[in-house]
PDB file of N, CA, C and O in Angstrom, chain B, residues numbered from 101:
ATOM      1  N   MET B 101       3.817 -19.534  -9.657  1.00  0.00           N
ATOM      2  CA  MET B 101       4.705 -19.106  -8.926  1.00  0.00           C
ATOM      3  C   MET B 101       4.427 -17.948  -7.777  1.00  0.00           C
ATOM      4  O   MET B 101       3.991 -16.874  -8.191  1.00  0.00           O
ATOM      5  N   ALA B 102       4.600 -18.067  -6.695  1.00  0.00           N
ATOM      6  CA  ALA B 102       4.106 -17.024  -5.714  1.00  0.00           C
ATOM      7  C   ALA B 102       5.208 -15.832  -6.020  1.00  0.00           C
ATOM      8  O   ALA B 102       6.376 -15.974  -6.383  1.00  0.00           O
ATOM      9  N   SER B 103       4.552 -14.737  -5.787  1.00  0.00           N
ATOM     10  CA  SER B 103       5.031 -13.465  -6.159  1.00  0.00           C
ATOM     11  C   SER B 103       5.964 -12.893  -4.934  1.00  0.00           C
ATOM     12  O   SER B 103       5.379 -12.833  -3.853  1.00  0.00           O
ATOM     13  N   GLU B 104       6.992 -12.571  -4.947  1.00  0.00           N
ATOM     14  CA  GLU B 104       8.140 -12.259  -3.618  1.00  0.00           C
ATOM     15  C   GLU B 104       7.638 -11.035  -3.090  1.00  0.00           C
ATOM     16  O   GLU B 104       7.484 -10.052  -3.815  1.00  0.00           O
ATOM     17  N   LEU B 105       7.354 -11.031  -1.793  1.00  0.00           N
ATOM     18  CA  LEU B 105       7.201  -9.753  -0.783  1.00  0.00           C
ATOM     19  C   LEU B 105       8.390  -8.858  -0.954  1.00  0.00           C
ATOM     20  O   LEU B 105       9.407  -9.547  -0.868  1.00  0.00           O
ATOM     21  N   ILE B 106       8.641  -7.704  -1.144  1.00  0.00           N
ATOM     22  CA  ILE B 106       9.915  -6.910  -1.121  1.00  0.00           C
ATOM     23  C   ILE B 106       9.576  -5.854  -0.010  1.00  0.00           C
ATOM     24  O   ILE B 106      10.469  -5.214   0.545  1.00  0.00           O
ATOM     25  N   LEU B 107       8.143  -5.687   0.312  1.00  0.00           N
ATOM     26  CA  LEU B 107       8.009  -4.716   1.237  1.00  0.00           C
ATOM     27  C   LEU B 107       6.511  -5.052   2.011  1.00  0.00           C
ATOM     28  O   LEU B 107       5.438  -5.137   1.413  1.00  0.00           O
ATOM     29  N   GLU B 108       6.691  -5.210   3.387  1.00  0.00           N
ATOM     30  CA  GLU B 108       5.373  -5.263   4.312  1.00  0.00           C
ATOM     31  C   GLU B 108       5.172  -4.062   5.023  1.00  0.00           C
ATOM     32  O   GLU B 108       6.096  -3.251   4.979  1.00  0.00           O
ATOM     33  N   THR B 109       4.185  -3.781   5.654  1.00  0.00           N
ATOM     34  CA  THR B 109       3.719  -2.748   6.677  1.00  0.00           C
ATOM     35  C   THR B 109       2.720  -3.525   7.499  1.00  0.00           C
ATOM     36  O   THR B 109       1.735  -4.031   6.960  1.00  0.00           O
ATOM     37  N   GLN B 110       2.960  -3.633   8.826  1.00  0.00           N
ATOM     38  CA  GLN B 110       1.747  -3.983   9.709  1.00  0.00           C
ATOM     39  C   GLN B 110       1.258  -3.170  10.922  1.00  0.00           C
ATOM     40  O   GLN B 110       1.826  -3.220  12.013  1.00  0.00           O
ATOM     41  N   ASN B 111       0.223  -2.452  10.681  1.00  0.00           N
ATOM     42  CA  ASN B 111      -0.363  -1.907  11.424  1.00  0.00           C
ATOM     43  C   ASN B 111       0.006  -0.322  11.822  1.00  0.00           C
ATOM     44  O   ASN B 111      -0.348   0.308  12.818  1.00  0.00           O
ATOM     45  N   LEU B 112       1.043   0.206  10.423  1.00  0.00           N
ATOM     46  CA  LEU B 112       1.871   1.233  10.680  1.00  0.00           C
ATOM     47  C   LEU B 112       1.011   2.320  11.061  1.00  0.00           C
ATOM     48  O   LEU B 112      -0.095   2.382  10.523  1.00  0.00           O
ATOM     49  N   SER B 113       1.314   3.099  11.820  1.00  0.00           N
ATOM     50  CA  SER B 113       0.757   4.222  12.551  1.00  0.00           C
ATOM     51  C   SER B 113       1.729   5.348  12.798  1.00  0.00           C
ATOM     52  O   SER B 113       2.901   5.031  13.000  1.00  0.00           O
ATOM     53  N   LYS B 114       1.423   6.516  12.807  1.00  0.00           N
ATOM     54  CA  LYS B 114       2.256   7.766  13.187  1.00  0.00           C
ATOM     55  C   LYS B 114       1.470   8.989  13.834  1.00  0.00           C
ATOM     56  O   LYS B 114       0.765   9.556  12.999  1.00  0.00           O
ATOM     57  N   GLU B 115       1.422   9.444  14.892  1.00  0.00           N
ATOM     58  CA  GLU B 115       0.712  10.714  15.564  1.00  0.00           C
ATOM     59  C   GLU B 115       1.855  11.754  15.976  1.00  0.00           C
ATOM     60  O   GLU B 115       2.945  11.550  16.511  1.00  0.00           O
ATOM     61  N   PHE B 116       1.373  12.689  15.640  1.00  0.00           N
ATOM     62  CA  PHE B 116       2.160  13.858  16.043  1.00  0.00           C
ATOM     63  C   PHE B 116       1.325  14.825  17.186  1.00  0.00           C
ATOM     64  O   PHE B 116       0.440  15.569  16.765  1.00  0.00           O
ATOM     65  N   LYS B 117       1.578  14.793  18.351  1.00  0.00           N
ATOM     66  CA  LYS B 117       1.088  15.558  19.395  1.00  0.00           C
ATOM     67  C   LYS B 117      -0.383  15.276  19.670  1.00  0.00           C
ATOM     68  O   LYS B 117      -1.162  16.080  20.182  1.00  0.00           O
ATOM     69  N   GLY B 118      -0.706  13.901  19.224  1.00  0.00           N
ATOM     70  CA  GLY B 118      -2.145  13.621  19.415  1.00  0.00           C
ATOM     71  C   GLY B 118      -2.773  13.462  18.681  1.00  0.00           C
ATOM     72  O   GLY B 118      -3.829  12.849  18.834  1.00  0.00           O
ATOM     73  N   PHE B 119      -2.201  14.167  17.096  1.00  0.00           N
ATOM     74  CA  PHE B 119      -3.132  14.026  15.873  1.00  0.00           C
ATOM     75  C   PHE B 119      -2.585  12.917  14.886  1.00  0.00           C
ATOM     76  O   PHE B 119      -1.490  13.040  14.337  1.00  0.00           O
ATOM     77  N   THR B 120      -3.486  11.733  14.678  1.00  0.00           N
ATOM     78  CA  THR B 120      -3.126  10.758  14.010  1.00  0.00           C
ATOM     79  C   THR B 120      -3.243  10.945  12.329  1.00  0.00           C
ATOM     80  O   THR B 120      -4.265  11.001  11.644  1.00  0.00           O
ATOM     81  N   ALA B 121      -1.803  11.022  11.910  1.00  0.00           N
ATOM     82  CA  ALA B 121      -1.347  11.077  10.525  1.00  0.00           C
ATOM     83  C   ALA B 121      -1.371  10.028   9.546  1.00  0.00           C
ATOM     84  O   ALA B 121      -1.559  10.221   8.345  1.00  0.00           O
ATOM     85  N   VAL B 122      -1.155   8.787  10.149  1.00  0.00           N
ATOM     86  CA  VAL B 122      -1.150   7.555   9.526  1.00  0.00           C
ATOM     87  C   VAL B 122      -1.679   6.630  10.413  1.00  0.00           C
ATOM     88  O   VAL B 122      -0.959   6.390  11.381  1.00  0.00           O
ATOM     89  N   ASP B 123      -2.913   5.947  10.341  1.00  0.00           N
ATOM     90  CA  ASP B 123      -3.560   4.980  11.148  1.00  0.00           C
ATOM     91  C   ASP B 123      -3.618   3.266  10.655  1.00  0.00           C
ATOM     92  O   ASP B 123      -4.455   2.812   9.874  1.00  0.00           O
ATOM     93  N   ALA B 124      -2.736   2.632  11.187  1.00  0.00           N
ATOM     94  CA  ALA B 124      -2.949   1.133  11.293  1.00  0.00           C
ATOM     95  C   ALA B 124      -2.983   0.598   9.525  1.00  0.00           C
ATOM     96  O   ALA B 124      -3.857  -0.135   9.062  1.00  0.00           O
ATOM     97  N   VAL B 125      -1.908   1.124   8.803  1.00  0.00           N
ATOM     98  CA  VAL B 125      -1.694   0.973   7.299  1.00  0.00           C
ATOM     99  C   VAL B 125      -1.226  -0.636   7.176  1.00  0.00           C
ATOM    100  O   VAL B 125      -0.238  -1.144   7.705  1.00  0.00           O
ATOM    101  N   ASN B 126      -2.229  -1.290   6.319  1.00  0.00           N
ATOM    102  CA  ASN B 126      -1.266  -2.761   6.276  1.00  0.00           C
ATOM    103  C   ASN B 126      -1.054  -2.814   4.883  1.00  0.00           C
ATOM    104  O   ASN B 126      -2.056  -2.627   4.193  1.00  0.00           O
ATOM    105  N   LEU B 127       0.009  -3.023   4.311  1.00  0.00           N
ATOM    106  CA  LEU B 127       0.629  -3.054   3.023  1.00  0.00           C
ATOM    107  C   LEU B 127       1.353  -4.005   2.371  1.00  0.00           C
ATOM    108  O   LEU B 127       2.508  -4.120   2.780  1.00  0.00           O
ATOM    109  N   GLN B 128       1.066  -4.626   1.599  1.00  0.00           N
ATOM    110  CA  GLN B 128       2.024  -5.709   0.903  1.00  0.00           C
ATOM    111  C   GLN B 128       2.582  -5.414  -0.483  1.00  0.00           C
ATOM    112  O   GLN B 128       1.737  -5.245  -1.362  1.00  0.00           O
ATOM    113  N   VAL B 129       3.802  -5.329  -0.805  1.00  0.00           N
ATOM    114  CA  VAL B 129       4.458  -5.056  -2.171  1.00  0.00           C
ATOM    115  C   VAL B 129       5.047  -6.030  -2.602  1.00  0.00           C
ATOM    116  O   VAL B 129       5.969  -6.529  -1.957  1.00  0.00           O
ATOM    117  N   GLN B 130       4.652  -6.515  -3.778  1.00  0.00           N
ATOM    118  CA  GLN B 130       5.042  -7.635  -4.502  1.00  0.00           C
ATOM    119  C   GLN B 130       6.138  -7.284  -5.782  1.00  0.00           C
ATOM    120  O   GLN B 130       5.756  -6.508  -6.658  1.00  0.00           O
ATOM    121  N   ARG B 131       7.482  -7.868  -5.854  1.00  0.00           N
ATOM    122  CA  ARG B 131       8.253  -7.494  -6.843  1.00  0.00           C
ATOM    123  C   ARG B 131       7.384  -7.671  -8.115  1.00  0.00           C
ATOM    124  O   ARG B 131       6.424  -8.422  -8.288  1.00  0.00           O
ATOM    125  N   GLY B 132       7.959  -6.797  -8.950  1.00  0.00           N
ATOM    126  CA  GLY B 132       7.132  -6.569 -10.312  1.00  0.00           C
ATOM    127  C   GLY B 132       5.822  -5.826 -10.417  1.00  0.00           C
ATOM    128  O   GLY B 132       5.402  -5.457 -11.514  1.00  0.00           O
ATOM    129  N   HIS B 133       5.149  -5.596  -9.253  1.00  0.00           N
ATOM    130  CA  HIS B 133       3.943  -5.155  -9.283  1.00  0.00           C
ATOM    131  C   HIS B 133       4.033  -3.479  -8.881  1.00  0.00           C
ATOM    132  O   HIS B 133       4.695  -3.013  -7.954  1.00  0.00           O
ATOM    133  N   ILE B 134       3.162  -2.705  -9.863  1.00  0.00           N
ATOM    134  CA  ILE B 134       3.159  -1.123  -9.635  1.00  0.00           C
ATOM    135  C   ILE B 134       2.005  -0.727  -8.222  1.00  0.00           C
ATOM    136  O   ILE B 134       0.916  -1.288  -8.103  1.00  0.00           O
ATOM    137  N   HIS B 135       2.331  -0.064  -7.616  1.00  0.00           N
ATOM    138  CA  HIS B 135       1.738   0.484  -6.499  1.00  0.00           C
ATOM    139  C   HIS B 135       1.544   1.833  -6.232  1.00  0.00           C
ATOM    140  O   HIS B 135       2.471   2.553  -6.603  1.00  0.00           O
ATOM    141  N   ALA B 136       0.463   2.463  -5.614  1.00  0.00           N
ATOM    142  CA  ALA B 136       0.654   3.864  -5.717  1.00  0.00           C
ATOM    143  C   ALA B 136      -0.346   4.356  -4.448  1.00  0.00           C
ATOM    144  O   ALA B 136      -1.300   3.696  -4.036  1.00  0.00           O
ATOM    145  N   LEU B 137      -0.002   5.395  -4.031  1.00  0.00           N
ATOM    146  CA  LEU B 137      -0.430   5.901  -2.705  1.00  0.00           C
ATOM    147  C   LEU B 137      -1.545   7.192  -3.068  1.00  0.00           C
ATOM    148  O   LEU B 137      -1.075   8.300  -3.327  1.00  0.00           O
ATOM    149  N   LEU B 138      -2.819   7.009  -3.071  1.00  0.00           N
ATOM    150  CA  LEU B 138      -3.694   8.129  -3.630  1.00  0.00           C
ATOM    151  C   LEU B 138      -4.682   8.936  -2.456  1.00  0.00           C
ATOM    152  O   LEU B 138      -5.057   8.280  -1.485  1.00  0.00           O
ATOM    153  N   GLY B 139      -4.938   9.859  -2.542  1.00  0.00           N
ATOM    154  CA  GLY B 139      -5.887  10.421  -1.404  1.00  0.00           C
ATOM    155  C   GLY B 139      -6.011  11.793  -1.658  1.00  0.00           C
ATOM    156  O   GLY B 139      -5.204  12.325  -2.420  1.00  0.00           O
ATOM    157  N   PRO B 140      -7.081  12.569  -1.026  1.00  0.00           N
ATOM    158  CA  PRO B 140      -6.601  13.762  -1.069  1.00  0.00           C
ATOM    159  C   PRO B 140      -5.745  14.606  -0.115  1.00  0.00           C
ATOM    160  O   PRO B 140      -5.244  14.006   0.836  1.00  0.00           O
ATOM    161  N   ASN B 141      -5.509  15.935  -0.248  1.00  0.00           N
ATOM    162  CA  ASN B 141      -4.750  16.605   0.543  1.00  0.00           C
ATOM    163  C   ASN B 141      -5.088  16.226   2.054  1.00  0.00           C
ATOM    164  O   ASN B 141      -6.212  16.110   2.541  1.00  0.00           O
ATOM    165  N   GLY B 142      -4.191  16.106   2.511  1.00  0.00           N
ATOM    166  CA  GLY B 142      -3.666  15.790   4.120  1.00  0.00           C
ATOM    167  C   GLY B 142      -4.325  14.474   4.432  1.00  0.00           C
ATOM    168  O   GLY B 142      -4.983  14.370   5.468  1.00  0.00           O
ATOM    169  N   ALA B 143      -4.189  13.448   3.590  1.00  0.00           N
ATOM    170  CA  ALA B 143      -4.539  12.192   3.957  1.00  0.00           C
ATOM    171  C   ALA B 143      -3.492  11.362   4.361  1.00  0.00           C
ATOM    172  O   ALA B 143      -3.725  10.161   4.503  1.00  0.00           O
ATOM    173  N   GLY B 144      -2.387  11.805   4.567  1.00  0.00           N
ATOM    174  CA  GLY B 144      -1.346  11.103   5.240  1.00  0.00           C
ATOM    175  C   GLY B 144      -0.166  10.661   4.227  1.00  0.00           C
ATOM    176  O   GLY B 144       0.890  10.253   4.711  1.00  0.00           O
ATOM    177  N   LYS B 145      -0.347  10.744   2.728  1.00  0.00           N
ATOM    178  CA  LYS B 145       0.542   9.958   1.733  1.00  0.00           C
ATOM    179  C   LYS B 145       1.829  10.423   2.029  1.00  0.00           C
ATOM    180  O   LYS B 145       2.621   9.489   2.157  1.00  0.00           O
ATOM    181  N   THR B 146       2.371  11.647   2.199  1.00  0.00           N
ATOM    182  CA  THR B 146       3.694  12.044   2.262  1.00  0.00           C
ATOM    183  C   THR B 146       4.316  11.514   3.792  1.00  0.00           C
ATOM    184  O   THR B 146       5.512  11.251   3.918  1.00  0.00           O
ATOM    185  N   THR B 147       3.371  11.400   4.887  1.00  0.00           N
ATOM    186  CA  THR B 147       3.679  10.880   6.173  1.00  0.00           C
ATOM    187  C   THR B 147       3.949   9.322   6.047  1.00  0.00           C
ATOM    188  O   THR B 147       4.865   8.706   6.591  1.00  0.00           O
ATOM    189  N   CYS B 148       2.981   8.824   5.234  1.00  0.00           N
ATOM    190  CA  CYS B 148       3.376   7.333   4.913  1.00  0.00           C
ATOM    191  C   CYS B 148       4.722   7.080   4.215  1.00  0.00           C
ATOM    192  O   CYS B 148       5.561   6.396   4.801  1.00  0.00           O
ATOM    193  N   PHE B 149       4.936   7.504   3.204  1.00  0.00           N
ATOM    194  CA  PHE B 149       6.202   7.630   2.201  1.00  0.00           C
ATOM    195  C   PHE B 149       7.410   7.919   3.095  1.00  0.00           C
ATOM    196  O   PHE B 149       8.487   7.323   3.089  1.00  0.00           O
ATOM    197  N   ASN B 150       6.961   9.134   4.007  1.00  0.00           N
ATOM    198  CA  ASN B 150       8.238   9.344   4.925  1.00  0.00           C
ATOM    199  C   ASN B 150       8.633   7.961   6.127  1.00  0.00           C
ATOM    200  O   ASN B 150       9.758   7.637   6.510  1.00  0.00           O
ATOM    201  N   LEU B 151       7.686   7.520   6.406  1.00  0.00           N
ATOM    202  CA  LEU B 151       7.888   6.201   7.220  1.00  0.00           C
ATOM    203  C   LEU B 151       8.189   4.978   6.383  1.00  0.00           C
ATOM    204  O   LEU B 151       8.926   4.179   6.960  1.00  0.00           O
ATOM    205  N   LEU B 152       7.832   4.658   5.260  1.00  0.00           N
ATOM    206  CA  LEU B 152       8.443   3.736   4.400  1.00  0.00           C
ATOM    207  C   LEU B 152      10.130   4.039   4.095  1.00  0.00           C
ATOM    208  O   LEU B 152      10.894   3.087   3.936  1.00  0.00           O
ATOM    209  N   THR B 153      10.554   5.286   4.042  1.00  0.00           N
ATOM    210  CA  THR B 153      11.880   5.629   3.519  1.00  0.00           C
ATOM    211  C   THR B 153      12.630   5.481   5.169  1.00  0.00           C
ATOM    212  O   THR B 153      13.844   5.313   5.283  1.00  0.00           O
ATOM    213  N   LYS B 154      11.948   5.550   6.051  1.00  0.00           N
ATOM    214  CA  LYS B 154      12.486   5.568   7.484  1.00  0.00           C
ATOM    215  C   LYS B 154      13.005   6.865   7.973  1.00  0.00           C
ATOM    216  O   LYS B 154      13.720   7.017   8.963  1.00  0.00           O
ATOM    217  N   PHE B 155      12.468   7.996   6.987  1.00  0.00           N
ATOM    218  CA  PHE B 155      12.684   9.286   7.560  1.00  0.00           C
ATOM    219  C   PHE B 155      12.030   9.610   8.791  1.00  0.00           C
ATOM    220  O   PHE B 155      12.513  10.497   9.495  1.00  0.00           O
ATOM    221  N   LEU B 156      11.131   9.086   9.094  1.00  0.00           N
ATOM    222  CA  LEU B 156      10.426   8.933  10.073  1.00  0.00           C
ATOM    223  C   LEU B 156       9.948   7.826  10.881  1.00  0.00           C
ATOM    224  O   LEU B 156       9.581   6.855  10.220  1.00  0.00           O
ATOM    225  N   GLU B 157       9.854   7.720  12.199  1.00  0.00           N
ATOM    226  CA  GLU B 157       9.851   6.667  13.034  1.00  0.00           C
ATOM    227  C   GLU B 157       8.379   6.470  13.216  1.00  0.00           C
ATOM    228  O   GLU B 157       7.724   7.488  13.441  1.00  0.00           O
ATOM    229  N   PRO B 158       7.730   5.275  13.153  1.00  0.00           N
ATOM    230  CA  PRO B 158       6.521   4.972  13.614  1.00  0.00           C
ATOM    231  C   PRO B 158       6.122   4.831  14.625  1.00  0.00           C
ATOM    232  O   PRO B 158       6.797   4.055  15.301  1.00  0.00           O
ATOM    233  N   THR B 159       4.716   5.512  15.411  1.00  0.00           N
ATOM    234  CA  THR B 159       4.492   5.743  16.411  1.00  0.00           C
ATOM    235  C   THR B 159       4.067   4.116  17.045  1.00  0.00           C
ATOM    236  O   THR B 159       4.353   3.871  18.217  1.00  0.00           O
ATOM    237  N   ARG B 160       3.460   3.182  16.289  1.00  0.00           N
ATOM    238  CA  ARG B 160       3.398   1.861  16.064  1.00  0.00           C
ATOM    239  C   ARG B 160       3.504   1.449  14.926  1.00  0.00           C
ATOM    240  O   ARG B 160       3.754   2.123  13.927  1.00  0.00           O
ATOM    241  N   GLY B 161       3.252  -0.125  15.017  1.00  0.00           N
ATOM    242  CA  GLY B 161       3.324  -0.908  13.818  1.00  0.00           C
ATOM    243  C   GLY B 161       4.885  -1.271  13.308  1.00  0.00           C
ATOM    244  O   GLY B 161       5.856  -0.997  14.012  1.00  0.00           O
ATOM    245  N   SER B 162       5.008  -1.932  11.978  1.00  0.00           N
ATOM    246  CA  SER B 162       6.484  -2.098  11.745  1.00  0.00           C
ATOM    247  C   SER B 162       6.303  -2.190  10.151  1.00  0.00           C
ATOM    248  O   SER B 162       5.242  -2.279   9.533  1.00  0.00           O
ATOM    249  N   ILE B 163       7.565  -2.149   9.663  1.00  0.00           N
ATOM    250  CA  ILE B 163       7.721  -2.233   8.414  1.00  0.00           C
ATOM    251  C   ILE B 163       8.858  -3.177   8.211  1.00  0.00           C
ATOM    252  O   ILE B 163       9.972  -2.982   8.698  1.00  0.00           O
ATOM    253  N   LEU B 164       8.469  -4.443   7.305  1.00  0.00           N
ATOM    254  CA  LEU B 164       9.409  -5.290   7.012  1.00  0.00           C
ATOM    255  C   LEU B 164       9.964  -5.251   5.650  1.00  0.00           C
ATOM    256  O   LEU B 164       9.208  -4.911   4.739  1.00  0.00           O
ATOM    257  N   LEU B 165      11.428  -5.614   5.341  1.00  0.00           N
ATOM    258  CA  LEU B 165      11.732  -5.420   4.295  1.00  0.00           C
ATOM    259  C   LEU B 165      12.359  -7.064   3.899  1.00  0.00           C
ATOM    260  O   LEU B 165      12.817  -7.298   2.780  1.00  0.00           O
TER     261      LEU B 165
END
């Protein structure tokens, strides 16, 4: 049985005054799976999370629920 996608991003990007904080993120989250965002300080993890929760609007790309 194929796992159900509950969240997908396609080329999700966010720029702030010419600075690219998140660049072309493609992500698929399946029901029942555990996922994590890992990276050093300043890598864009919080910005990515804020895009996924719609706290921020993406510069480019889309979020599919």
